C-alpha positions as CSV (number, residue, x, y, z in Angstrom):
1,X,124.8,-60.1,4.9
2,X,128.2,-60.9,3.4
3,X,129.7,-57.8,5.0
4,X,128.2,-58.9,8.4
5,X,129.8,-62.4,8.0
6,X,133.2,-60.9,7.1
7,X,133.0,-58.6,10.2
8,X,131.9,-61.5,12.4
9,X,134.8,-63.6,11.2
10,X,137.3,-60.8,11.7
11,X,135.9,-60.2,15.2
12,X,136.3,-63.9,15.9
13,X,139.9,-63.9,14.7
14,X,140.7,-60.8,16.8
15,X,139.2,-62.4,19.9
16,X,141.3,-65.5,19.3
17,X,144.4,-63.3,19.0
18,X,143.7,-61.5,22.3
19,X,142.8,-64.7,24.0
20,X,141.0,-65.2,27.3
21,X,144.0,-66.3,29.2
22,X,146.7,-64.0,30.6
23,X,149.9,-63.9,28.6
24,X,151.9,-65.5,31.4
25,X,149.7,-68.6,31.5
26,X,149.8,-68.9,27.7
27,X,153.6,-68.7,27.8
28,X,153.8,-71.7,30.1
29,X,151.9,-74.0,27.7
30,X,154.2,-75.6,25.2
31,X,153.2,-74.3,21.7
32,X,150.1,-72.6,23.2
33,X,150.6,-69.2,21.5
34,X,151.7,-70.8,18.2
35,X,148.7,-73.0,18.2
36,X,146.4,-70.1,19.0
37,X,148.0,-68.0,16.2
38,X,147.7,-70.9,13.7
39,X,144.0,-71.3,14.6
40,X,143.4,-67.6,14.2
41,X,145.3,-67.6,10.9
42,X,143.2,-70.5,9.6
43,X,140.0,-68.7,10.5
44,X,141.3,-65.5,9.0
45,X,142.3,-67.1,5.7
46,X,139.1,-69.2,5.5
47,X,137.0,-66.1,5.9
48,X,138.9,-64.2,3.2
49,X,139.1,-67.0,0.6
50,X,135.4,-68.2,0.8
51,X,136.4,-71.7,-0.3
52,X,133.9,-74.3,-1.4
53,X,134.1,-77.6,0.4
54,X,135.9,-79.1,-2.6
55,X,138.4,-76.2,-2.8
56,X,139.1,-76.4,1.0
57,X,139.8,-80.2,0.8
58,X,142.4,-79.6,-1.9
59,X,143.8,-76.3,-0.5
60,X,144.4,-76.9,3.2
61,X,146.7,-80.0,3.0
62,X,148.7,-78.2,0.3
63,X,148.8,-74.9,2.3
64,X,149.8,-76.7,5.5
65,X,152.6,-78.5,3.7
66,X,153.8,-75.2,2.3
67,X,153.7,-73.5,5.7
68,X,155.6,-76.4,7.3
69,X,158.4,-76.3,4.7
70,X,158.5,-72.5,4.9
71,X,158.9,-72.7,8.7
72,X,161.7,-75.1,8.4
73,X,163.6,-72.8,6.0
74,X,163.0,-69.8,8.3
75,X,164.2,-71.8,11.3
76,X,167.4,-72.7,9.4
77,X,167.9,-69.1,8.4
78,X,167.5,-67.9,12.0
79,X,170.0,-70.5,13.3
80,X,172.5,-69.6,10.6
81,X,172.2,-65.9,11.3
82,X,172.6,-66.5,15.0
83,X,175.8,-68.5,14.2
84,X,177.1,-65.4,12.3
85,X,177.0,-63.4,15.5
86,X,179.8,-65.5,16.9
87,X,182.8,-63.1,17.2
88,X,185.3,-66.0,16.8
89,X,184.3,-66.9,13.3
90,X,187.1,-66.5,10.7
91,X,186.6,-64.6,7.5
92,X,186.3,-67.9,5.6
93,X,183.6,-69.2,8.0
94,X,181.7,-65.9,7.7
95,X,181.9,-66.1,3.9
96,X,180.6,-69.7,4.1
97,X,177.8,-68.5,6.3
98,X,176.8,-65.8,3.8
99,X,176.8,-68.4,1.0
100,X,174.6,-70.7,3.1
101,X,172.3,-67.7,3.7
102,X,172.1,-67.0,0.0
103,X,171.3,-70.6,-0.7
104,X,168.5,-70.7,2.0
105,X,167.0,-67.5,0.5
106,X,167.1,-69.1,-2.9
107,X,165.4,-72.2,-1.5
108,X,162.7,-70.0,0.0
109,X,162.1,-68.3,-3.4
110,X,162.0,-71.7,-5.1
111,X,159.5,-72.9,-2.5
112,X,157.3,-69.9,-3.1
113,X,157.3,-70.4,-6.9
114,X,156.6,-74.1,-6.6
115,X,153.7,-73.7,-4.3
116,X,152.4,-70.7,-6.4
117,X,152.2,-73.1,-9.3
118,X,150.6,-75.9,-7.2
119,X,148.1,-73.5,-5.6
120,X,146.8,-72.4,-9.0
121,X,145.7,-76.0,-9.6
122,X,143.5,-75.9,-6.5
123,X,142.3,-72.2,-6.4
124,X,141.4,-69.5,-8.9
125,X,144.0,-66.9,-9.6
126,X,141.9,-64.4,-7.7
127,X,141.9,-66.7,-4.6
128,X,145.7,-67.2,-4.8
129,X,146.1,-63.4,-4.9
130,X,143.7,-63.1,-1.9
131,X,145.6,-65.7,0.0
132,X,148.9,-63.8,-0.3
133,X,147.1,-60.6,0.7
134,X,145.4,-62.4,3.6
135,X,148.7,-63.6,4.9
136,X,150.1,-60.1,4.8
137,X,147.0,-58.6,6.4
138,X,147.0,-61.2,9.2
139,X,150.7,-60.5,10.0
140,X,150.0,-56.8,10.1
141,X,147.1,-57.3,12.4
142,X,149.1,-59.5,14.8
143,X,152.0,-57.0,14.8
144,X,149.5,-54.2,15.5
145,X,148.0,-56.2,18.4
146,X,151.4,-57.0,19.9
147,X,152.5,-53.4,19.6
148,X,149.3,-52.2,21.2
149,X,149.7,-54.8,24.0
150,X,153.3,-53.6,24.7
151,X,152.4,-49.9,24.6
152,X,149.6,-50.0,27.2
153,X,149.9,-51.0,30.8
154,X,148.6,-54.4,31.7
155,X,145.0,-54.6,32.9
156,X,144.2,-55.0,36.6
157,X,144.5,-58.6,37.8
158,X,147.0,-59.7,35.1
C-alpha cells in the first residue's frame, strides 16, 4: 500500500509538471510556471518525507523561509555574474566582482549550515537527509522533463 501511495504521489507530481495548459499559455501568466513548479515540489517533498501533522507545521514555515533566502542569494549571484560579462569593466572592477561572488557563495554555505542545524530541531536526521535527496531528485526529474520536451516535436494543436 505504501508503494502504491508513493507511486500515486509521484504520478501526481509528474502530471503537475507536464501541466494541462500549453507552454505558451503558461508563459503568459506572471509566475505561472514558478508557482506550478513550487506546488509540484511541495507535493514531491511531502510524499518523500512522510511528515506527521506536527512535523509539517514546524517544517514548512522553516523550509519556505530557507527557500526564499536561498532564492535571494541565487538571484544576487546571477545578477553579479551578468555584470561580469560587461566588456568595459576594468581589472579592479572584475576583481571586486570576483570577491563579491566569493562572499555570496560563502553566504550560501552559511545559510545551508544554519538551516541544516534548524531543520534538525524539526525533523529526524533521516528526514533531513531525505529532504536533501528529494530536492536533488526533484531537480533531476524537472531537468529530464524539460530535456524531453525540447527533444521531441510539439504535439498537434500546441
